C-alpha positions in Angstrom: 3.2 -9.1 15.5 4.1 -12.8 15.5 5.3 -14.3 12.2 5.0 -18.0 11.8 8.2 -20.0 11.5 9.3 -20.3 7.8 7.4 -17.2 6.8 9.2 -14.4 5.1 8.2 -10.8 5.7 6.9 -8.9 2.7 8.1 -5.4 2.0 6.0 -3.1 -0.3 7.6 -0.3 -2.3 4.8 2.3 -2.8 5.4 5.1 -5.3 2.8 7.8 -5.1 2.3 11.1 -6.9 2.0 13.5 -4.0 -0.2 16.0 -5.9 -2.7 13.6 -7.5 -2.3 10.8 -4.9 -2.1 8.4 -7.8 -0.3 5.2 -7.1 2.4 4.9 -9.7 3.8 1.7 -8.4 3.3 -0.9 -5.6 5.9 -3.6 -5.7 5.7 -6.4 -3.1 9.0 -8.3 -2.4 10.6 -10.1 0.5 13.6 -7.8 0.0 13.9 -4.6 -2.0 17.4 -3.5 -3.1 18.4 0.0 -4.0 19.0 -1.3 -7.5 15.4 -2.5 -7.7 14.1 0.9 -6.4 16.2 2.7 -9.1 14.9 0.4 -11.8 11.3 1.1 -10.8 11.8 4.8 -10.6 13.6 4.8 -14.0 10.6 3.0 -15.6 8.2 5.5 -14.1 10.3 8.4 -15.3 10.3 6.9 -18.8 6.5 6.7 -18.8 5.6 9.9 -17.0 8.6 12.2 -17.3 11.0 13.5 -14.7 9.4 14.8 -11.5 10.3 18.2 -10.0 11.1 16.5 -6.7 11.4 13.0 -5.1 10.6 12.6 -1.5 11.6 9.5 0.4 9.9 8.3 3.6 11.4 5.2 5.0 8.9 4.0 7.5 10.3 2.7 10.8 10.3 -1.1 11.2 
């Protein structure tokens, strides 16, 4: 994939309930820090409650 000069790549943090397949969050950013991930997960836990398990899948670049 060729990216035009001056264009930033966009990353998307997708948070999905594996049982219901409901998208709980889709956060587009040019850079996503661990702190941002923690903030998003904390907000989801506050709304939905603590999950029994969290699975992380970092897609290859």
